[in-house]
C-alpha positions as CSV (number, residue, x, y, z in Angstrom):
1,M,17.7,2.3,-30.0
2,S,17.9,5.3,-32.4
3,T,18.4,8.9,-31.3
4,L,14.8,9.7,-32.4
5,Q,13.5,6.9,-30.2
6,E,15.6,8.0,-27.3
7,L,14.3,11.6,-27.6
8,E,10.7,10.3,-27.9
9,E,11.0,8.1,-24.8
10,L,12.8,10.9,-22.8
11,G,9.9,13.2,-23.6
12,N,7.4,10.5,-22.5
13,T,9.4,10.0,-19.2
14,I,9.2,13.8,-18.5
15,K,5.5,13.8,-19.2
16,R,4.9,10.9,-16.8
17,W,7.0,12.7,-14.1
18,L,5.0,15.9,-14.4
19,A,1.7,13.9,-14.4
20,L,2.8,12.1,-11.3
21,R,3.5,15.4,-9.5
22,R,0.0,16.7,-10.5
23,L,-1.6,13.4,-9.3
24,R,0.1,13.6,-5.9
25,R,-1.1,17.1,-5.5
26,R,-4.7,16.0,-6.2
27,F,-4.5,13.3,-3.6
28,R,-3.1,15.8,-1.0
29,L,-5.8,18.4,-1.7
30,A,-8.8,16.1,-2.0
31,D,-11.4,16.2,0.8
32,K,-11.2,13.0,2.9
33,Y,-14.3,10.9,3.7
34,T,-15.1,7.6,5.2
35,L,-17.2,5.2,3.0
36,D,-20.4,5.8,5.0
37,K,-20.0,9.7,4.8
38,L,-19.2,10.4,1.2
39,P,-22.3,12.0,-0.3
40,E,-23.7,11.0,-3.7
41,D,-22.2,12.8,-6.7
42,T,-19.5,14.4,-4.5
43,H,-15.8,14.0,-5.4
44,G,-13.7,12.9,-2.5
45,K,-10.9,10.7,-1.2
46,V,-11.8,7.4,0.5
47,R,-9.6,4.6,1.9
48,G,-10.2,0.9,2.6
49,H,-9.2,-2.6,1.9
50,A,-9.7,-4.0,-1.7
51,T,-11.4,-7.3,-2.2
52,A,-12.6,-9.2,-5.2
53,F,-16.0,-8.3,-6.8
54,E,-15.3,-9.9,-10.2
55,E,-13.0,-12.8,-11.0
56,P,-9.5,-12.0,-9.7
57,L,-6.6,-11.4,-12.1
58,F,-3.1,-12.9,-12.0
59,A,-0.1,-10.7,-12.4
60,P,1.9,-11.8,-15.5
61,L,5.4,-11.8,-14.0
62,S,4.9,-12.8,-10.4
63,G,1.8,-14.8,-10.8
64,R,0.2,-13.1,-7.8
65,P,-3.7,-13.1,-7.6
66,C,-4.8,-9.5,-7.7
67,L,-7.4,-7.0,-8.7
68,V,-5.3,-4.7,-10.9
69,W,-1.8,-5.1,-12.4
70,V,0.6,-2.8,-14.1
71,V,3.8,-3.9,-15.9
72,E,6.4,-1.5,-17.3
73,V,9.5,-2.4,-19.4
74,Y,12.6,-0.2,-19.2
75,A,15.5,-0.2,-21.6
76,I,18.9,0.3,-20.0
77,Q,21.8,1.6,-22.1
78,L,25.3,2.5,-21.0
79,D,25.6,5.9,-19.3
80,T,21.9,6.7,-19.6
81,R,18.9,6.5,-17.2
82,P,16.4,3.7,-17.8
83,L,13.8,4.6,-20.3
84,C,10.2,3.2,-20.1
85,V,9.6,1.6,-23.5
86,G,6.5,-0.4,-22.8
87,R,3.5,-0.4,-20.4
88,E,0.5,-2.7,-20.0
89,V,-2.4,-2.6,-17.5
90,R,-5.2,-5.0,-16.6
91,L,-8.2,-3.9,-14.5
92,S,-11.1,-5.5,-12.8
93,R,-13.9,-3.9,-10.8
94,F,-13.4,-4.6,-7.1
95,R,-14.9,-3.9,-3.6
96,L,-13.5,-1.4,-1.2
97,S,-14.4,-2.1,2.5
98,D,-13.9,-0.2,5.7
99,A,-15.6,-0.6,9.1
100,G,-18.4,-2.6,7.7
101,W,-19.2,-0.2,4.8
102,H,-18.5,-1.0,1.1
103,A,-18.0,0.6,-2.3
104,I,-17.9,-1.0,-5.7
105,I,-15.0,0.5,-7.6
106,D,-14.8,0.9,-11.3
107,P,-11.1,1.7,-12.2
108,S,-11.6,1.8,-15.9
109,D,-10.7,5.5,-16.3
110,A,-8.5,5.8,-13.2
111,E,-4.9,7.1,-13.1
112,L,-2.8,4.6,-11.2
113,H,0.1,5.2,-8.9
114,L,1.0,1.8,-7.6
115,V,4.3,0.7,-5.9
116,M,6.4,-1.3,-8.3
117,D,7.3,-4.1,-5.9
118,H,8.4,-6.9,-8.2
119,K,11.3,-6.5,-10.6
120,A,13.2,-8.8,-13.0
121,D,15.5,-8.3,-16.0
122,S,16.8,-9.9,-19.2
123,V,19.7,-9.0,-21.5
124,S,17.3,-8.8,-24.4
125,A,14.2,-10.6,-25.8
126,Y,16.2,-13.7,-26.7
127,D,16.9,-14.7,-23.0
128,A,13.6,-13.5,-21.6
129,T,11.3,-15.9,-19.9
130,A,8.0,-16.9,-21.5
131,A,6.1,-14.4,-19.4
132,Q,8.5,-11.6,-20.2
133,K,8.4,-12.4,-23.9
134,Q,4.6,-12.1,-23.8
135,I,4.9,-8.7,-22.3
136,L,7.5,-7.6,-24.8
137,E,5.3,-8.7,-27.6
138,S,2.0,-7.2,-26.3
139,T,3.7,-3.8,-25.6
140,G,5.5,-3.7,-29.0
141,V,9.0,-3.7,-27.5
142,T,10.1,-6.5,-29.8
143,A,9.5,-4.3,-32.8
144,R,12.0,-1.7,-31.6
145,D,15.7,-1.3,-32.5
146,M,17.4,-3.1,-29.6
147,T,21.0,-3.0,-30.9
148,E,22.3,-0.6,-28.2
149,I,20.2,-1.9,-25.3
150,R,22.4,-3.4,-22.5
151,K,19.5,-4.8,-20.4
152,L,15.7,-4.8,-20.2
153,E,14.1,-4.3,-16.8
154,Y,10.6,-5.4,-15.9
155,R,8.7,-3.7,-13.1
156,E,5.3,-5.0,-11.9
157,A,2.8,-3.4,-9.5
158,V,-0.5,-4.9,-8.3
159,I,-3.5,-4.1,-6.1
160,E,-3.5,-7.3,-4.0
161,I,-6.6,-8.9,-2.5
162,G,-7.0,-7.4,0.9
163,E,-4.5,-4.5,0.3
164,A,-5.2,-1.0,1.8
165,I,-5.6,1.6,-0.9
166,T,-6.8,5.2,-1.4
167,V,-9.2,6.1,-4.1
168,L,-10.4,9.5,-5.6
169,G,-13.8,9.5,-7.2
170,A,-17.5,10.2,-7.0
171,G,-20.6,7.9,-7.2
172,T,-24.1,7.1,-6.2
173,R,-25.6,5.0,-3.4
174,E,-27.6,1.8,-3.6
175,A,-28.8,-0.8,-1.1
176,D,-26.0,-3.0,0.1
177,P,-26.9,-6.6,-0.2
178,E,-24.0,-7.6,2.0
179,A,-25.0,-5.5,5.0
180,Q,-27.3,-6.3,7.8
181,V,-30.3,-4.0,8.3
182,A,-29.4,-1.2,10.7
183,G,-31.5,-1.4,13.9
184,G,-33.1,-4.7,13.2
185,Y,-35.7,-5.5,10.5
186,R,-37.5,-2.2,10.8
187,G,-34.3,-0.2,10.4
188,E,-33.1,1.6,7.2
189,P,-31.1,-0.6,4.9
190,Q,-27.4,0.2,4.8
191,T,-26.2,1.5,1.5
192,R,-23.0,1.1,-0.4
193,L,-21.3,3.4,-3.0
194,R,-21.0,2.6,-6.6
195,L,-17.9,4.7,-7.3
196,T,-16.4,5.8,-10.6
197,C,-12.8,6.6,-9.6
198,D,-10.4,8.9,-11.4
199,A,-7.3,7.9,-9.4
200,I,-6.0,5.1,-7.2
201,T,-2.8,4.7,-5.1
202,D,-1.4,2.1,-2.7
203,D,1.6,4.2,-1.8
204,P,1.7,4.8,2.0
205,E,3.8,7.9,1.4
206,W,0.8,9.5,-0.3
207,L,-1.5,9.3,2.7
């Protein structure tokens, strides 16, 4: 990896660290609501268990069925900290549930802070597995100068089906086709949120 590439990746690493600090502060300061109490068009923090609303995804390295996955590739050189040289994300809309209430989550524009709980490595691209090679190609890592790289590390995070997560966002309410009518057939129909979220985390330390 050339000196120019190293400086570029170091700058990107610092930017990601600063963005992560800002994101954690946003989670800490956001008003907390339950799914049944968040008003329409009001930004807030909600928590629940994520379940499939669309066809589930499969994480590329671990093969886990999931709703969102993130893979990052780190280059490790002698006497230097790992540098993130590639990142890929796949998203699907999903359902958030808590105490019988639901929200449909659109994560398209969300910042993600997910725990990287699956790791693997290879010496370089030549001894990578088929799944690792696909990630290296899709993230453009194979086009880089790899002559000084000692090892590549792959880190994967997912939102698993049934996992507890916290979401920041705002949305509108609509009739919930999955809910029973409150108070019998004459009661008001229960609503669900259709939430456009701007951030998601599964990190228990961020609660």
